[in-house]
PyMOL Python script that loads the backbone (N, CA, C, O; Angstrom):
from pymol import cmd

cmd.read_pdbstr("""\
ATOM      1  N   MET A   1      24.350 -22.526 -14.856  1.00  0.00           N
ATOM      2  CA  MET A   1      23.916 -21.403 -15.661  1.00  0.00           C
ATOM      3  C   MET A   1      22.452 -21.098 -15.325  1.00  0.00           C
ATOM      4  O   MET A   1      21.611 -21.996 -15.366  1.00  0.00           O
ATOM      5  N   PRO A   2      22.135 -19.816 -14.988  1.00  0.00           N
ATOM      6  CA  PRO A   2      20.743 -19.477 -14.658  1.00  0.00           C
ATOM      7  C   PRO A   2      19.853 -19.562 -15.891  1.00  0.00           C
ATOM      8  O   PRO A   2      20.311 -19.353 -17.015  1.00  0.00           O
ATOM      9  N   PRO A   3      18.573 -19.871 -15.670  1.00  0.00           N
ATOM     10  CA  PRO A   3      17.655 -19.960 -16.812  1.00  0.00           C
ATOM     11  C   PRO A   3      17.477 -18.597 -17.481  1.00  0.00           C
ATOM     12  O   PRO A   3      17.551 -17.557 -16.826  1.00  0.00           O
ATOM     13  N   ALA A   4      17.245 -18.617 -18.779  1.00  0.00           N
ATOM     14  CA  ALA A   4      17.042 -17.380 -19.531  1.00  0.00           C
ATOM     15  C   ALA A   4      15.679 -16.779 -19.175  1.00  0.00           C
ATOM     16  O   ALA A   4      14.718 -17.509 -18.931  1.00  0.00           O
ATOM     17  N   ASN A   5      15.601 -15.456 -19.149  1.00  0.00           N
ATOM     18  CA  ASN A   5      14.330 -14.784 -18.904  1.00  0.00           C
ATOM     19  C   ASN A   5      13.420 -14.959 -20.105  1.00  0.00           C
ATOM     20  O   ASN A   5      13.893 -14.964 -21.241  1.00  0.00           O
ATOM     21  N   PRO A   6      12.112 -15.105 -19.874  1.00  0.00           N
ATOM     22  CA  PRO A   6      11.176 -15.140 -21.005  1.00  0.00           C
ATOM     23  C   PRO A   6      11.166 -13.785 -21.718  1.00  0.00           C
ATOM     24  O   PRO A   6      11.616 -12.781 -21.165  1.00  0.00           O
ATOM     25  N   ASP A   7      10.657 -13.767 -22.929  1.00  0.00           N
ATOM     26  CA  ASP A   7      10.657 -12.543 -23.739  1.00  0.00           C
ATOM     27  C   ASP A   7       9.927 -11.388 -23.062  1.00  0.00           C
ATOM     28  O   ASP A   7      10.323 -10.234 -23.230  1.00  0.00           O
ATOM     29  N   TRP A   8       8.886 -11.666 -22.313  1.00  0.00           N
ATOM     30  CA  TRP A   8       8.080 -10.611 -21.716  1.00  0.00           C
ATOM     31  C   TRP A   8       8.690 -10.045 -20.440  1.00  0.00           C
ATOM     32  O   TRP A   8       8.220  -9.019 -19.949  1.00  0.00           O
ATOM     33  N   ALA A   9       9.707 -10.670 -19.893  1.00  0.00           N
ATOM     34  CA  ALA A   9      10.260 -10.247 -18.607  1.00  0.00           C
ATOM     35  C   ALA A   9      10.838  -8.834 -18.655  1.00  0.00           C
ATOM     36  O   ALA A   9      10.649  -8.062 -17.715  1.00  0.00           O
ATOM     37  N   ASP A  10      11.540  -8.486 -19.736  1.00  0.00           N
ATOM     38  CA  ASP A  10      12.122  -7.145 -19.828  1.00  0.00           C
ATOM     39  C   ASP A  10      11.034  -6.081 -19.887  1.00  0.00           C
ATOM     40  O   ASP A  10      11.157  -5.035 -19.250  1.00  0.00           O
ATOM     41  N   GLY A  11       9.979  -6.336 -20.640  1.00  0.00           N
ATOM     42  CA  GLY A  11       8.881  -5.385 -20.733  1.00  0.00           C
ATOM     43  C   GLY A  11       8.183  -5.209 -19.391  1.00  0.00           C
ATOM     44  O   GLY A  11       7.814  -4.093 -19.023  1.00  0.00           O
ATOM     45  N   LEU A  12       8.003  -6.297 -18.665  1.00  0.00           N
ATOM     46  CA  LEU A  12       7.371  -6.227 -17.355  1.00  0.00           C
ATOM     47  C   LEU A  12       8.241  -5.428 -16.385  1.00  0.00           C
ATOM     48  O   LEU A  12       7.728  -4.625 -15.606  1.00  0.00           O
ATOM     49  N   LYS A  13       9.533  -5.645 -16.432  1.00  0.00           N
ATOM     50  CA  LYS A  13      10.450  -4.891 -15.567  1.00  0.00           C
ATOM     51  C   LYS A  13      10.404  -3.406 -15.900  1.00  0.00           C
ATOM     52  O   LYS A  13      10.400  -2.576 -14.991  1.00  0.00           O
ATOM     53  N   GLN A  14      10.370  -3.052 -17.180  1.00  0.00           N
ATOM     54  CA  GLN A  14      10.292  -1.647 -17.575  1.00  0.00           C
ATOM     55  C   GLN A  14       8.992  -1.010 -17.089  1.00  0.00           C
ATOM     56  O   GLN A  14       8.992   0.126 -16.615  1.00  0.00           O
ATOM     57  N   LEU A  15       7.886  -1.745 -17.208  1.00  0.00           N
ATOM     58  CA  LEU A  15       6.598  -1.244 -16.751  1.00  0.00           C
ATOM     59  C   LEU A  15       6.621  -1.024 -15.244  1.00  0.00           C
ATOM     60  O   LEU A  15       6.174   0.016 -14.761  1.00  0.00           O
ATOM     61  N   TYR A  16       7.134  -1.986 -14.506  1.00  0.00           N
ATOM     62  CA  TYR A  16       7.233  -1.873 -13.051  1.00  0.00           C
ATOM     63  C   TYR A  16       8.074  -0.665 -12.664  1.00  0.00           C
ATOM     64  O   TYR A  16       7.676   0.122 -11.804  1.00  0.00           O
ATOM     65  N   ASP A  17       9.222  -0.516 -13.287  1.00  0.00           N
ATOM     66  CA  ASP A  17      10.106   0.614 -12.982  1.00  0.00           C
ATOM     67  C   ASP A  17       9.424   1.942 -13.265  1.00  0.00           C
ATOM     68  O   ASP A  17       9.587   2.896 -12.504  1.00  0.00           O
ATOM     69  N   ALA A  18       8.658   2.016 -14.357  1.00  0.00           N
ATOM     70  CA  ALA A  18       7.961   3.247 -14.698  1.00  0.00           C
ATOM     71  C   ALA A  18       6.899   3.585 -13.652  1.00  0.00           C
ATOM     72  O   ALA A  18       6.739   4.750 -13.290  1.00  0.00           O
ATOM     73  N   VAL A  19       6.182   2.587 -13.171  1.00  0.00           N
ATOM     74  CA  VAL A  19       5.142   2.814 -12.168  1.00  0.00           C
ATOM     75  C   VAL A  19       5.769   3.254 -10.845  1.00  0.00           C
ATOM     76  O   VAL A  19       5.251   4.151 -10.179  1.00  0.00           O
ATOM     77  N   VAL A  20       6.865   2.634 -10.469  1.00  0.00           N
ATOM     78  CA  VAL A  20       7.536   2.980  -9.219  1.00  0.00           C
ATOM     79  C   VAL A  20       8.053   4.417  -9.259  1.00  0.00           C
ATOM     80  O   VAL A  20       8.066   5.102  -8.237  1.00  0.00           O
ATOM     81  N   GLU A  21       8.471   4.865 -10.415  1.00  0.00           N
ATOM     82  CA  GLU A  21       9.032   6.206 -10.545  1.00  0.00           C
ATOM     83  C   GLU A  21       7.966   7.300 -10.681  1.00  0.00           C
ATOM     84  O   GLU A  21       8.302   8.484 -10.629  1.00  0.00           O
ATOM     85  N   GLU A  22       6.689   6.932 -10.853  1.00  0.00           N
ATOM     86  CA  GLU A  22       5.635   7.933 -10.986  1.00  0.00           C
ATOM     87  C   GLU A  22       5.501   8.717  -9.694  1.00  0.00           C
ATOM     88  O   GLU A  22       5.613   8.153  -8.606  1.00  0.00           O
ATOM     89  N   PRO A  23       5.259  10.023  -9.812  1.00  0.00           N
ATOM     90  CA  PRO A  23       5.064  10.821  -8.596  1.00  0.00           C
ATOM     91  C   PRO A  23       3.745  10.467  -7.915  1.00  0.00           C
ATOM     92  O   PRO A  23       2.789  10.033  -8.559  1.00  0.00           O
ATOM     93  N   LEU A  24       3.717  10.662  -6.616  1.00  0.00           N
ATOM     94  CA  LEU A  24       2.512  10.404  -5.838  1.00  0.00           C
ATOM     95  C   LEU A  24       1.486  11.492  -6.154  1.00  0.00           C
ATOM     96  O   LEU A  24       1.832  12.672  -6.106  1.00  0.00           O
ATOM     97  N   PRO A  25       0.239  11.141  -6.474  1.00  0.00           N
ATOM     98  CA  PRO A  25      -0.778  12.164  -6.772  1.00  0.00           C
ATOM     99  C   PRO A  25      -0.986  13.105  -5.581  1.00  0.00           C
ATOM    100  O   PRO A  25      -0.889  12.691  -4.425  1.00  0.00           O
ATOM    101  N   ASP A  26      -1.273  14.377  -5.882  1.00  0.00           N
ATOM    102  CA  ASP A  26      -1.462  15.379  -4.832  1.00  0.00           C
ATOM    103  C   ASP A  26      -2.588  14.998  -3.879  1.00  0.00           C
ATOM    104  O   ASP A  26      -2.474  15.208  -2.671  1.00  0.00           O
ATOM    105  N   ALA A  27      -3.662  14.445  -4.406  1.00  0.00           N
ATOM    106  CA  ALA A  27      -4.796  14.073  -3.550  1.00  0.00           C
ATOM    107  C   ALA A  27      -4.375  13.007  -2.536  1.00  0.00           C
ATOM    108  O   ALA A  27      -4.823  13.027  -1.390  1.00  0.00           O
ATOM    109  N   PHE A  28      -3.530  12.094  -2.951  1.00  0.00           N
ATOM    110  CA  PHE A  28      -3.061  11.048  -2.048  1.00  0.00           C
ATOM    111  C   PHE A  28      -2.113  11.638  -1.008  1.00  0.00           C
ATOM    112  O   PHE A  28      -2.166  11.260   0.163  1.00  0.00           O
ATOM    113  N   LYS A  29      -1.246  12.562  -1.426  1.00  0.00           N
ATOM    114  CA  LYS A  29      -0.358  13.240  -0.480  1.00  0.00           C
ATOM    115  C   LYS A  29      -1.184  13.997   0.556  1.00  0.00           C
ATOM    116  O   LYS A  29      -0.890  13.947   1.751  1.00  0.00           O
ATOM    117  N   ASP A  30      -2.222  14.702   0.091  1.00  0.00           N
ATOM    118  CA  ASP A  30      -3.075  15.458   1.002  1.00  0.00           C
ATOM    119  C   ASP A  30      -3.760  14.538   2.017  1.00  0.00           C
ATOM    120  O   ASP A  30      -3.859  14.872   3.197  1.00  0.00           O
ATOM    121  N   LEU A  31      -4.226  13.394   1.554  1.00  0.00           N
ATOM    122  CA  LEU A  31      -4.868  12.437   2.446  1.00  0.00           C
ATOM    123  C   LEU A  31      -3.884  11.933   3.498  1.00  0.00           C
ATOM    124  O   LEU A  31      -4.222  11.857   4.679  1.00  0.00           O
ATOM    125  N   LEU A  32      -2.680  11.592   3.079  1.00  0.00           N
ATOM    126  CA  LEU A  32      -1.679  11.126   4.038  1.00  0.00           C
ATOM    127  C   LEU A  32      -1.349  12.207   5.056  1.00  0.00           C
ATOM    128  O   LEU A  32      -1.196  11.921   6.244  1.00  0.00           O
ATOM    129  N   ASP A  33      -1.240  13.451   4.591  1.00  0.00           N
ATOM    130  CA  ASP A  33      -0.963  14.556   5.508  1.00  0.00           C
ATOM    131  C   ASP A  33      -2.097  14.722   6.512  1.00  0.00           C
ATOM    132  O   ASP A  33      -1.853  14.936   7.699  1.00  0.00           O
ATOM    133  N   LYS A  34      -3.334  14.625   6.038  1.00  0.00           N
ATOM    134  CA  LYS A  34      -4.485  14.761   6.919  1.00  0.00           C
ATOM    135  C   LYS A  34      -4.507  13.640   7.958  1.00  0.00           C
ATOM    136  O   LYS A  34      -4.789  13.885   9.131  1.00  0.00           O
ATOM    137  N   LEU A  35      -4.216  12.431   7.536  1.00  0.00           N
ATOM    138  CA  LEU A  35      -4.204  11.306   8.466  1.00  0.00           C
ATOM    139  C   LEU A  35      -3.098  11.461   9.501  1.00  0.00           C
ATOM    140  O   LEU A  35      -3.260  11.031  10.643  1.00  0.00           O
ATOM    141  N   ASP A  36      -1.984  12.063   9.123  1.00  0.00           N
ATOM    142  CA  ASP A  36      -0.896  12.300  10.069  1.00  0.00           C
ATOM    143  C   ASP A  36      -1.273  13.367  11.095  1.00  0.00           C
ATOM    144  O   ASP A  36      -0.828  13.301  12.241  1.00  0.00           O
ATOM    145  N   GLU A  37      -2.084  14.344  10.702  1.00  0.00           N
ATOM    146  CA  GLU A  37      -2.448  15.453  11.581  1.00  0.00           C
ATOM    147  C   GLU A  37      -3.562  15.094  12.556  1.00  0.00           C
ATOM    148  O   GLU A  37      -3.492  15.460  13.730  1.00  0.00           O
ATOM    149  N   ASP A  38      -4.585  14.385  12.094  1.00  0.00           N
ATOM    150  CA  ASP A  38      -5.752  14.095  12.918  1.00  0.00           C
ATOM    151  C   ASP A  38      -5.438  13.030  13.962  1.00  0.00           C
ATOM    152  O   ASP A  38      -4.792  12.025  13.662  1.00  0.00           O
ATOM    153  N   PRO A  39      -5.905  13.260  15.202  1.00  0.00           N
ATOM    154  CA  PRO A  39      -5.734  12.212  16.213  1.00  0.00           C
ATOM    155  C   PRO A  39      -6.650  11.033  15.893  1.00  0.00           C
ATOM    156  O   PRO A  39      -7.702  11.220  15.281  1.00  0.00           O
ATOM    157  N   PRO A  40      -6.274   9.848  16.288  1.00  0.00           N
ATOM    158  CA  PRO A  40      -7.132   8.686  16.029  1.00  0.00           C
ATOM    159  C   PRO A  40      -8.485   8.850  16.708  1.00  0.00           C
ATOM    160  O   PRO A  40      -8.576   9.405  17.803  1.00  0.00           O
ATOM    161  N   VAL A  41      -9.525   8.368  16.059  1.00  0.00           N
ATOM    162  CA  VAL A  41     -10.878   8.453  16.597  1.00  0.00           C
ATOM    163  C   VAL A  41     -11.172   7.163  17.346  1.00  0.00           C
ATOM    164  O   VAL A  41     -10.999   6.070  16.806  1.00  0.00           O
ATOM    165  N   SER A  42     -11.615   7.289  18.582  1.00  0.00           N
ATOM    166  CA  SER A  42     -11.975   6.117  19.368  1.00  0.00           C
ATOM    167  C   SER A  42     -13.438   5.789  19.125  1.00  0.00           C
ATOM    168  O   SER A  42     -14.306   6.649  19.276  1.00  0.00           O
ATOM    169  N   ASN A  43     -13.711   4.555  18.750  1.00  0.00           N
ATOM    170  CA  ASN A  43     -15.096   4.140  18.516  1.00  0.00           C
ATOM    171  C   ASN A  43     -15.520   3.090  19.534  1.00  0.00           C
ATOM    172  O   ASN A  43     -16.332   2.215  19.233  1.00  0.00           O
ATOM    173  N   GLY A  44     -14.972   3.180  20.728  1.00  0.00           N
ATOM    174  CA  GLY A  44     -15.345   2.233  21.773  1.00  0.00           C
ATOM    175  C   GLY A  44     -14.736   0.869  21.496  1.00  0.00           C
ATOM    176  O   GLY A  44     -13.695   0.766  20.846  1.00  0.00           O
ATOM    177  N   ASP A  45     -15.371  -0.151  21.977  1.00  0.00           N
ATOM    178  CA  ASP A  45     -14.895  -1.514  21.780  1.00  0.00           C
ATOM    179  C   ASP A  45     -15.571  -2.091  20.551  1.00  0.00           C
ATOM    180  O   ASP A  45     -16.621  -2.727  20.644  1.00  0.00           O
ATOM    181  N   ALA A  46     -14.965  -1.865  19.409  1.00  0.00           N
ATOM    182  CA  ALA A  46     -15.540  -2.337  18.149  1.00  0.00           C
ATOM    183  C   ALA A  46     -14.883  -3.634  17.707  1.00  0.00           C
ATOM    184  O   ALA A  46     -14.547  -3.807  16.535  1.00  0.00           O
ATOM    185  N   GLY A  47     -14.706  -4.538  18.651  1.00  0.00           N
ATOM    186  CA  GLY A  47     -14.115  -5.824  18.293  1.00  0.00           C
ATOM    187  C   GLY A  47     -12.605  -5.795  18.227  1.00  0.00           C
ATOM    188  O   GLY A  47     -11.997  -6.638  17.568  1.00  0.00           O
ATOM    189  N   THR A  48     -11.993  -4.838  18.898  1.00  0.00           N
ATOM    190  CA  THR A  48     -10.533  -4.752  18.838  1.00  0.00           C
ATOM    191  C   THR A  48      -9.899  -5.226  20.138  1.00  0.00           C
ATOM    192  O   THR A  48      -8.744  -4.902  20.416  1.00  0.00           O
ATOM    193  N   SER A  49     -10.631  -5.979  20.928  1.00  0.00           N
ATOM    194  CA  SER A  49     -10.097  -6.423  22.216  1.00  0.00           C
ATOM    195  C   SER A  49      -9.061  -7.527  22.067  1.00  0.00           C
ATOM    196  O   SER A  49      -8.304  -7.799  22.999  1.00  0.00           O
ATOM    197  N   GLY A  50      -9.023  -8.158  20.911  1.00  0.00           N
ATOM    198  CA  GLY A  50      -8.044  -9.215  20.684  1.00  0.00           C
ATOM    199  C   GLY A  50      -8.437 -10.542  21.291  1.00  0.00           C
ATOM    200  O   GLY A  50      -7.626 -11.469  21.320  1.00  0.00           O
ATOM    201  N   LYS A  51      -9.665 -10.659  21.778  1.00  0.00           N
ATOM    202  CA  LYS A  51     -10.103 -11.895  22.416  1.00  0.00           C
ATOM    203  C   LYS A  51     -10.682 -12.897  21.444  1.00  0.00           C
ATOM    204  O   LYS A  51     -10.960 -14.038  21.816  1.00  0.00           O
ATOM    205  N   GLY A  52     -10.868 -12.482  20.194  1.00  0.00           N
ATOM    206  CA  GLY A  52     -11.418 -13.392  19.205  1.00  0.00           C
ATOM    207  C   GLY A  52     -12.935 -13.443  19.280  1.00  0.00           C
ATOM    208  O   GLY A  52     -13.552 -12.719  20.061  1.00  0.00           O
ATOM    209  N   ALA A  53     -13.521 -14.287  18.479  1.00  0.00           N
ATOM    210  CA  ALA A  53     -14.977 -14.414  18.428  1.00  0.00           C
ATOM    211  C   ALA A  53     -15.490 -15.157  19.665  1.00  0.00           C
ATOM    212  O   ALA A  53     -14.851 -16.087  20.159  1.00  0.00           O
ATOM    213  N   PRO A  54     -16.653 -14.729  20.152  1.00  0.00           N
ATOM    214  CA  PRO A  54     -17.211 -15.453  21.305  1.00  0.00           C
ATOM    215  C   PRO A  54     -17.596 -16.869  20.905  1.00  0.00           C
ATOM    216  O   PRO A  54     -17.960 -17.135  19.759  1.00  0.00           O
ATOM    217  N   GLY A  55     -17.509 -17.743  21.847  1.00  0.00           N
ATOM    218  CA  GLY A  55     -17.876 -19.080  21.445  1.00  0.00           C
ATOM    219  C   GLY A  55     -17.676 -20.038  22.484  1.00  0.00           C
ATOM    220  O   GLY A  55     -17.944 -21.224  22.291  1.00  0.00           O
TER     221      GLY A  55
END
""", "prot")
cmd.dss("prot")
cmd.show_as("cartoon", "prot")
cmd.util.cbc("prot")
cmd.orient("prot")
């Protein structure tokens, strides 16, 4: 027999479900759209070579 859920578990699940169902704010949608449109900016070799720290 599985253990019983604590009293607060149902409330936490309801809160989680409510947050997941909230619509995405327009400002966030606009930001995502802008990031999809703009080409990536190259900033030279800013430590992205994958070689790790010198040492």
